[in-house]
BASEVO-922987 format. One record per residue (C-alpha): residue number from 1; residue in one letter; x, y, z. Coordinates in nm, 4 decimals. Example, Ala and Ser with C-alpha at 12.3 -4.5 7.8 and 13.67 -1.06 7.14 Angstrom:
BASEVO-922987
 resi resn       c1       c2       c3
    1    A   1.2300  -0.4500   0.7800
    2    S   1.3670  -0.1060   0.7140
end
This chain:
BASEVO-922987
 resi resn       c1       c2       c3
    1    M -19.9588  -3.7586   1.3539
    2    R -19.6015  -3.8118   1.5063
    3    S -19.3147  -3.5574   1.4675
    4    F -18.9498  -3.5872   1.4892
    5    S -18.6378  -3.3517   1.5602
    6    I -18.2807  -3.4218   1.5020
    7    K -18.0027  -3.2745   1.6949
    8    S -17.6460  -3.3348   1.5558
    9    F -17.3532  -3.2445   1.7383
   10    G -17.0004  -3.2266   1.6018
   11    C -16.8623  -3.2895   1.2555
   12    R -17.0360  -3.2564   0.9245
   13    T -17.0384  -3.6475   0.8616
   14    N -17.3148  -3.6339   1.1644
   15    Q -17.4988  -3.3565   0.9584
   16    A -17.4934  -3.5720   0.6575
   17    E -17.6356  -3.8937   0.8255
   18    A -17.9334  -3.6762   0.9934
   19    F -17.9993  -3.5024   0.6617
   20    Q -18.0560  -3.8611   0.5022
   21    W -18.2679  -3.9748   0.8276
   22    A -18.4846  -3.6651   0.7971
   23    E -18.5785  -3.7371   0.4282
   24    R -18.6426  -4.1069   0.5181
   25    F -18.8610  -4.0381   0.8097
   26    Q -19.0781  -3.7717   0.6262
   27    S -19.1266  -4.0485   0.3250
   28    H -19.2600  -4.2873   0.6134
   29    G -19.5067  -4.0252   0.7099
   30    I -19.3402  -3.8793   1.0091
   31    L -19.3418  -3.4965   1.0431
   32    L -19.0195  -3.2929   1.0744
   33    E -19.0509  -3.0495   1.3659
   34    E -18.7408  -2.8140   1.3890
   35    D -18.8041  -2.7290   1.7517
   36    S -18.6823  -3.0356   1.9626
   37    Y -18.8581  -2.9005   2.2719
   38    Q -19.2240  -2.9839   2.0604
   39    S -19.1238  -3.3049   1.8802
   40    D -19.2375  -3.6388   1.9753
   41    I -18.9299  -3.7861   1.8986
   42    V -18.5899  -3.6241   1.9702
   43    I -18.2772  -3.7907   1.7995
   44    I -17.9446  -3.6816   1.9157
   45    N -17.6449  -3.7708   1.7210
   46    S -17.3537  -3.7232   1.9546
   47    C -17.0171  -3.6224   1.9342
   48    T -16.7223  -3.6858   2.1769
   49    I -16.4437  -3.5378   2.0162
   50    T -16.3728  -3.3070   2.3332
   51    Q -16.4820  -3.2841   2.6732
   52    R -16.6712  -2.9919   2.5794
   53    A -16.8486  -3.1926   2.3140
   54    D -16.9551  -3.4702   2.5761
   55    A -17.0883  -3.2218   2.8239
   56    D -17.2921  -3.0194   2.5421
   57    V -17.4607  -3.3500   2.4712
   58    R -17.5456  -3.4283   2.8301
   59    N -17.6718  -3.0886   2.9051
   60    F -17.8991  -3.1228   2.5880
   61    V -18.0543  -3.4322   2.6943
   62    R -18.1425  -3.2844   3.0518
   63    K -18.2962  -2.9695   2.8745
   64    I -18.4978  -3.1951   2.6447
   65    S -18.6145  -3.3919   2.9352
   66    R -18.6984  -3.1049   3.1508
   67    R -18.8499  -2.8903   2.8512
   68    N -19.0287  -3.1704   2.6629
   69    P -19.0887  -3.4481   2.9131
   70    K -19.2948  -3.6714   2.6839
   71    A -19.0609  -3.7021   2.4334
   72    R -18.8975  -4.0339   2.3354
   73    I -18.5073  -3.9412   2.3400
   74    I -18.2917  -4.1487   2.1018
   75    V -17.8756  -4.1177   2.1388
   76    T -17.6443  -4.2541   1.8849
   77    G -17.3339  -4.1412   1.7626
   78    C -16.9750  -4.1192   1.8934
   79    F -17.0599  -4.0389   2.2421
   80    A -17.3138  -4.3438   2.2599
   81    E -17.0121  -4.5439   2.0993
   82    R -16.7468  -4.4555   2.3591
   83    D -16.9943  -4.4857   2.6564
   84    P -17.3193  -4.6654   2.5754
   85    L -17.4096  -4.7437   2.9600
   86    L -17.3975  -4.3874   3.0674
   87    F -17.7063  -4.3377   2.8002
   88    M -17.8502  -4.6915   2.8593
   89    N -17.8748  -4.6201   3.2377
   90    D -18.0421  -4.2896   3.1932
   91    P -18.3871  -4.3210   3.2695
   92    K -18.4511  -3.9802   3.0532
   93    V -18.3189  -4.1884   2.7552
   94    W -18.5551  -4.4051   2.5624
   95    K -18.3058  -4.5812   2.3241
   96    V -17.9342  -4.5997   2.2496
   97    F -17.7795  -4.6799   1.9330
   98    L -17.4010  -4.7625   1.8471
   99    N -17.2607  -4.6081   1.5252
  100    N -17.3043  -4.9290   1.3516
  101    E -17.6650  -4.9726   1.4498
  102    K -17.7941  -4.6500   1.2671
  103    D -17.9843  -4.8509   1.0244
  104    D -18.1565  -5.0146   1.3144
  105    L -18.2294  -4.6562   1.4577
  106    Q -18.4063  -4.5753   1.1472
  107    R -18.6124  -4.8965   1.1174
  108    E -18.7083  -4.8511   1.4986
  109    V -18.8374  -4.5002   1.4293
  110    I -19.0150  -4.6160   1.1080
  111    E -19.1719  -4.9145   1.2516
  112    S -19.2720  -4.7338   1.5934
  113    F -19.4189  -4.4162   1.4488
  114    G -19.4277  -4.4525   1.0676
  115    K -19.6858  -4.4380   0.8235
  116    N -19.7230  -4.5752   0.4838
  117    K -19.8297  -4.2260   0.3381
  118    P -19.5371  -3.9629   0.2991
  119    V -19.5847  -3.6115   0.4648
  120    K -19.5216  -3.3041   0.2628
  121    H -19.1325  -3.2747   0.2502
  122    R -18.9801  -2.9878   0.4555
  123    P -18.6192  -2.9209   0.3718
  124    F -18.3959  -3.0141   0.6789
  125    R -18.0987  -2.8003   0.5168
  126    S -18.0650  -2.5538   0.2601
  127    R -17.7426  -2.7353   0.0967
  128    A -17.7269  -3.0961   0.0909
  129    P -17.4597  -3.2767   0.2859
  130    V -17.3560  -3.6255   0.1429
  131    K -17.1523  -3.8675   0.3183
  132    I -16.9234  -4.0453   0.1255
  133    Q -16.7026  -4.2166   0.3590
  134    D -16.6929  -4.3202   0.7280
  135    G -16.3682  -4.4223   0.9670
  136    C -16.0305  -4.3415   0.9898
  137    D -15.7230  -4.5794   0.9204
  138    F -15.4728  -4.3613   1.1322
  139    K -15.3903  -4.3122   1.5018
  140    C -15.3141  -3.9580   1.5896
  141    T -15.2308  -3.9588   1.9393
  142    F -15.4834  -3.6979   2.0514
  143    C -15.7774  -3.8151   1.8379
  144    I -16.0704  -4.0923   1.9859
  145    I -16.2482  -4.0967   1.6259
  146    P -16.0852  -4.4409   1.5154
  147    K -16.1866  -4.5906   1.8165
  148    V -16.5633  -4.4787   1.7760
  149    R -16.5948  -4.4911   1.4091
  150    G -16.3597  -4.7867   1.3048
  151    K -16.1591  -4.8440   0.9816
  152    S -16.2351  -4.6278   0.6641
  153    R -16.5264  -4.7322   0.4493
  154    S -16.6057  -4.5872   0.1318
  155    E -16.9736  -4.5837  -0.0501
  156    S -16.9641  -4.6884  -0.3941
  157    R -16.9062  -4.4264  -0.6633
  158    E -17.2417  -4.5467  -0.8256
  159    K -17.4524  -4.5063  -0.5045
  160    I -17.3207  -4.1693  -0.4555
  161    T -17.3785  -4.0449  -0.8356
  162    D -17.7511  -4.1865  -0.7835
  163    R -17.7900  -3.9978  -0.4687
  164    V -17.6624  -3.6775  -0.5865
  165    R -17.8562  -3.6971  -0.9036
  166    G -18.1734  -3.7567  -0.6648
  167    L -18.0896  -3.4512  -0.4645
  168    V -18.0571  -3.2402  -0.7511
  169    R -18.3973  -3.3458  -0.9066
  170    K -18.5285  -3.2120  -0.5602
  171    G -18.3812  -2.8870  -0.6061
  172    Y -18.0728  -2.8873  -0.4074
  173    K -17.7962  -2.6675  -0.5655
  174    E -17.5275  -2.7403  -0.3737
  175    I -17.3927  -3.0585  -0.2123
  176    V -17.1293  -3.0762   0.0537
  177    L -16.9158  -3.4090   0.0447
  178    T -16.8418  -3.5186   0.3955
  179    G -16.6468  -3.8178   0.5652
  180    I -16.4285  -3.8470   0.8700
  181    H -16.1144  -3.8713   0.6239
  182    L -16.2359  -3.7566   0.2902
  183    C -15.8742  -3.8194   0.1347
  184    L -15.8986  -4.1947   0.2086
  185    Y -16.2083  -4.2199  -0.0015
  186    G -16.1917  -4.5066  -0.2411
  187    R -15.8993  -4.6789  -0.0953
  188    D -16.0854  -4.9647   0.0346
  189    L -16.3351  -5.0330  -0.2767
  190    E -16.2735  -5.3205  -0.5198
  191    P -16.1559  -5.1906  -0.7933
  192    E -15.9660  -4.9158  -0.5861
  193    S -16.0918  -4.5625  -0.6479
  194    S -16.0078  -4.2012  -0.5527
  195    L -16.1779  -3.8721  -0.4388
  196    Q -16.0599  -3.7130  -0.7813
  197    E -16.2386  -4.0052  -0.9710
  198    L -16.5347  -3.9621  -0.7577
  199    L -16.5527  -3.5795  -0.8406
  200    S -16.5020  -3.5995  -1.2178
  201    E -16.8148  -3.8107  -1.2191
  202    L -17.0070  -3.5669  -0.9948
  203    V -16.8978  -3.2582  -1.1833
  204    A -17.0571  -3.4203  -1.4930
  205    I -17.3991  -3.4184  -1.3378
  206    K -17.6409  -3.1809  -1.4932
  207    D -17.8014  -2.8914  -1.3243
  208    L -17.5839  -2.9686  -1.0121
  209    K -17.4212  -2.6078  -0.9570
  210    Y -17.1753  -2.6435  -0.6526
  211    I -16.9856  -2.9412  -0.4995
  212    R -16.8309  -2.8310  -0.1664
  213    L -16.5686  -3.0273   0.0036
  214    S -16.5236  -3.0783   0.3635
  215    S -16.1873  -3.1054   0.5493
  216    L -15.9106  -3.2244   0.3350
  217    D -15.5743  -3.3675   0.4735
  218    P -15.2645  -3.2258   0.3399
  219    R -15.0547  -3.5305   0.3771
  220    F -15.2689  -3.6595   0.0636
  221    L -15.2873  -3.3345  -0.1489
  222    D -15.0361  -3.3367  -0.4641
  223    K -15.0334  -3.1013  -0.7692
  224    E -15.2503  -3.2926  -0.9800
  225    F -15.5431  -3.3043  -0.7452
  226    I -15.4970  -2.9604  -0.6317
  227    D -15.4880  -2.8623  -1.0067
  228    F -15.8277  -3.0712  -1.0509
  229    I -16.0162  -2.9094  -0.7480
  230    T -15.9165  -2.5333  -0.8133
  231    S -15.9921  -2.5525  -1.2340
  232    N -16.3464  -2.7072  -1.2213
  233    E -16.6004  -2.4184  -1.1672
  234    K -16.8388  -2.6607  -0.9811
  235    I -16.6037  -2.7138  -0.7138
  236    C -16.6170  -2.4576  -0.4550
  237    S -16.3393  -2.2620  -0.3794
  238    H -16.3403  -2.3214  -0.0170
  239    F -16.0752  -2.5743   0.1062
  240    H -16.0509  -2.6718   0.4594
  241    F -15.7307  -2.8335   0.5877
  242    S -15.6738  -3.0488   0.9217
  243    L -15.3670  -2.8963   1.0157
  244    Q -15.3609  -2.9471   1.3853
  245    H -15.0147  -2.7958   1.4416
  246    T -14.7330  -2.6813   1.2633
  247    S -14.4226  -2.7123   1.4958
  248    G -14.2171  -3.0148   1.3876
  249    R -14.1640  -3.1490   1.7570
  250    I -14.5605  -3.1302   1.8086
  251    I -14.6455  -3.2774   1.4768
  252    E -14.4353  -3.5707   1.5652
  253    K -14.5664  -3.6186   1.8936
  254    M -14.9316  -3.6006   1.7674
  255    G -14.8265  -3.8643   1.5257
  256    R -14.9095  -3.6748   1.1911
  257    K -14.6043  -3.7539   0.9782
  258    I -14.5958  -3.4471   0.7858
  259    S -14.3641  -3.1635   0.7998
  260    S -14.4594  -2.7964   0.8156
  261    E -14.2965  -2.7448   0.4937
  262    K -14.5176  -2.9893   0.3279
  263    Y -14.8258  -2.7711   0.4989
  264    R -14.6589  -2.4602   0.3176
  265    E -14.6261  -2.6263   0.0080
  266    V -14.9771  -2.7216  -0.0273
  267    L -15.1295  -2.3768   0.1277
  268    E -14.9229  -2.1858  -0.1149
  269    Y -14.9807  -2.3834  -0.4125
  270    T -15.3549  -2.3914  -0.3646
  271    R -15.3609  -2.0195  -0.3109
  272    E -15.1370  -1.9712  -0.6288
  273    R -15.3931  -2.1753  -0.8201
  274    S -15.7153  -2.0048  -0.6569
  275    L -15.6518  -1.6718  -0.5894
  276    D -16.0050  -1.5847  -0.4239
  277    A -16.0265  -1.9100  -0.2491
  278    S -16.1272  -1.9217   0.1196
  279    L -15.8501  -2.1215   0.2972
  280    G -15.9235  -2.2620   0.6385
  281    A -15.7616  -2.5054   0.8808
  282    D -15.8319  -2.6646   1.2213
  283    I -15.5656  -2.5996   1.4897
  284    I -15.5156  -2.7529   1.8314
  285    V -15.3568  -2.5395   2.0917
  286    G -15.2161  -2.6714   2.4410
  287    F -15.0995  -3.0300   2.3311
  288    P -14.8922  -3.1999   2.5955
  289    G -14.5383  -3.0621   2.5814
  290    E -14.6151  -2.7467   2.3714
  291    S -14.3516  -2.5026   2.4653
  292    G -14.3327  -2.1336   2.3910
  293    K -14.1180  -2.1667   2.1250
  294    D -14.3632  -2.4362   1.9539
  295    F -14.6451  -2.1829   1.9932
  296    D -14.4277  -1.9220   1.8391
  297    H -14.3748  -2.1167   1.5480
  298    L -14.7281  -2.1894   1.5175
  299    Y -14.8390  -1.8327   1.5376
  300    A -14.5880  -1.7181   1.2805
  301    F -14.6561  -1.9757   1.0190
  302    L -15.0270  -1.9123   1.0586
  303    E -14.9829  -1.5395   1.0424
  304    K -14.7781  -1.5586   0.7080
  305    S -14.9738  -1.8148   0.5575
  306    P -15.2516  -1.7811   0.2903
  307    L -15.5141  -1.8884   0.5387
  308    T -15.8032  -1.6691   0.5532
  309    Y -15.9485  -1.8553   0.8680
  310    F -15.8873  -2.1130   1.1151
  311    H -16.0977  -2.2926   1.3724
  312    V -15.8962  -2.3058   1.7070
  313    F -15.9401  -2.5876   1.9498
  314    S -15.7965  -2.6240   2.3068
  315    Y -15.6575  -2.9739   2.3564
  316    S -15.8989  -3.2025   2.5354
  317    P -15.7495  -3.5198   2.6659
  318    R -15.9724  -3.8178   2.5076
  319    P -15.9796  -4.1687   2.7251
  320    G -15.8025  -4.4441   2.5438
  321    T -15.5652  -4.2304   2.3290
  322    A -15.1798  -4.2333   2.3142
  323    A -15.1676  -3.8657   2.4623
  324    A -15.4382  -3.9137   2.7346
  325    G -15.2093  -3.9564   3.0095
  326    L -14.9455  -3.6998   2.9008
  327    K -14.9258  -3.3708   3.0986
  328    G -15.0730  -3.0885   2.9161
  329    V -15.0167  -2.7042   2.9079
  330    D -15.1470  -2.5134   3.2219
  331    S -15.4994  -2.3906   3.1644
  332    K -15.4277  -2.0030   3.1830
  333    T -15.1476  -2.0371   2.9024
  334    E -15.3969  -2.2406   2.6992
  335    K -15.6374  -1.9813   2.6985
  336    E -15.3942  -1.6840   2.6091
  337    R -15.2699  -1.9024   2.3240
  338    S -15.6129  -1.9756   2.1979
  339    A -15.7103  -1.6128   2.2333
  340    L -15.4292  -1.4826   2.0333
  341    L -15.4919  -1.7445   1.7657
  342    R -15.8669  -1.6541   1.7481
  343    E -15.7787  -1.2828   1.7139
  344    L -15.5182  -1.3567   1.4547
  345    S -15.8077  -1.5463   1.2769
  346    R -16.0260  -1.2693   1.2993
  347    R -15.8002  -1.0205   1.1409
  348    K -15.6855  -1.2342   0.8685
  349    N -16.0673  -1.3175   0.7774
  350    L -16.1475  -0.9620   0.7900
  351    E -15.8722  -0.8507   0.5633
  352    F -15.9792  -1.1334   0.3188
  353    R -16.3424  -1.0330   0.3178
  354    K -16.2553  -0.6920   0.2574
  355    R -16.1106  -0.7724  -0.0878
  356    F -16.4544  -0.8380  -0.1953
  357    E -16.6357  -0.5247  -0.1000
  358    N -16.8505  -0.4181  -0.4174
  359    A -16.7898  -0.7398  -0.5712
  360    V -17.0633  -0.9183  -0.7479
  361    L -17.0914  -1.2931  -0.6582
  362    D -17.3323  -1.5724  -0.7006
  363    G -17.4525  -1.7806  -0.4182
  364    V -17.7116  -2.0163  -0.2239
  365    V -17.9609  -1.8883   0.0155
  366    I -17.9109  -2.0942   0.3248
  367    K -18.1305  -1.8919   0.5585
  368    E -18.4491  -1.6553   0.5692
  369    K -18.4305  -1.4585   0.9132
  370    E -18.6170  -1.1331   1.0317
  371    K -18.6728  -1.0077   0.6982
  372    N -18.3159  -1.0971   0.5486
  373    L -18.1759  -1.3549   0.3537
  374    H -17.8592  -1.5137   0.4401
  375    V -17.6531  -1.6102   0.1243
  376    L -17.3362  -1.8458   0.0985
  377    T -17.1094  -1.7745  -0.1678
  378    P -16.8665  -2.0705  -0.3335
  379    N -16.5791  -1.9159  -0.1618
  380    Y -16.7153  -1.9216   0.1871
  381    L -16.8547  -1.5698   0.2121
  382    K -17.1633  -1.5294   0.4320
  383    V -17.3920  -1.2242   0.2903
  384    V -17.6794  -1.0930   0.4457
  385    V -17.9082  -0.9262   0.2161
  386    P -18.2842  -0.7853   0.2329
  387    D -18.5526  -1.0591   0.1721
  388    S -18.6483  -1.0137  -0.1879
  389    G -18.8877  -1.3402  -0.2004
  390    C -18.6116  -1.6073  -0.2643
  391    R -18.6320  -1.8943  -0.0755
  392    R -18.3720  -2.1355   0.0793
  393    S -18.1720  -2.3323  -0.1695
  394    S -18.2354  -2.0772  -0.4324
  395    L -17.9284  -1.9224  -0.6486
  396    V -17.8997  -1.5693  -0.6386
  397    R -17.6466  -1.3039  -0.7241
  398    V -17.5202  -1.0436  -0.4731
  399    R -17.3318  -0.7290  -0.4577
  400    I -17.1363  -0.6952  -0.1089
  401    T -17.2076  -0.3437  -0.0293
  402    G -17.0306  -0.3406   0.3242
  403    V -16.7766  -0.5587   0.5382
  404    K -16.8032  -0.5642   0.8896
  405    N -16.6240  -0.7498   1.1885
  406    Q -16.8926  -1.0134   1.2126
  407    I -17.0912  -1.0031   0.8760
  408    N -17.0790  -0.9121   0.5102
  409    E -17.3838  -0.6868   0.3689
  410    G -17.5089  -0.6966   0.0398
  411    M -17.8126  -0.6678  -0.2093
  412    I -17.9549  -0.8908  -0.4698
  413    F -17.8177  -0.7641  -0.8014
end
């Protein structure tokens, strides 16, 4: 019996696609193998958001070819979309599929390796990512995603709710709504819809415990929407924002069309409405023209903000984007600034987590490892507890007994 593995790079949208493929392949009799060095088919859902992402994908192809030489390697995703010939001309790669050919990818795998009888289902993830939207209508000067993903396209509310009901029947307690630009959901539908309308239907699904939102764009967040997502107990109190920068000059150069004051209003109102929420953000350091003053503004803003963590990315020029030809910040300065922000994020996150020492919280088991369970709470606290026999995707209640630099320790309550 043939086996497959899937390696997803980059965003949660890629993870959601991989999750759906894994379900479908198993229903057609292809075994899920978690170890890519052992599987017959290796599917790589690639990312091209940075030069580092490109390098990671190419390195992985080489590793698979070296350690699993008989594997059929399939490459798809954004790097394959941006430079398909690179992979088509690589003798290590069996097939290449562009982003709009991912249905063809599934058919190819099923027709080549599938059987009529399904195999016993092995969970691909402990929480179910659900892709509700793809593409982006904006042209931020640093971002290649609109070129490789196209314009915003939304799934119908009916299709999404049916899928979520099916996942709940399979035992999933938490779903994660994903998309390239989640806040654009529904604008292209006929009749037009919105993320809030979709959420209103999803929270009504019986036995669905948690709905987690992936990245939100502050440009589209008003008080009505924030009130809605912070007042419904099924929506996880974990909100991640695409900030990128806070200096007005850099925001304008990025083509973001928002002010740092709007950022501040959104963050502070969200914190006011949800005191225990985890608030995160994506930040880009070293964008062309970023001066010391611009960075000082960014640092001061983040330090004073209610954010509890941020993901720091060094600016990476992408071919074909408006900013690609601009002179960037020198590497030494960029690394120093990135290190300062990562340390600030670490301190703020530790301070936030310490608030919950001795607290009792509900959560979902996301991993079983070395006689321990890893539990994720609605407000994005990861807690390591002794194994009590609970399995992945189970609902548990934990008491946090210790907060350290890297982990939170606890016990089943």
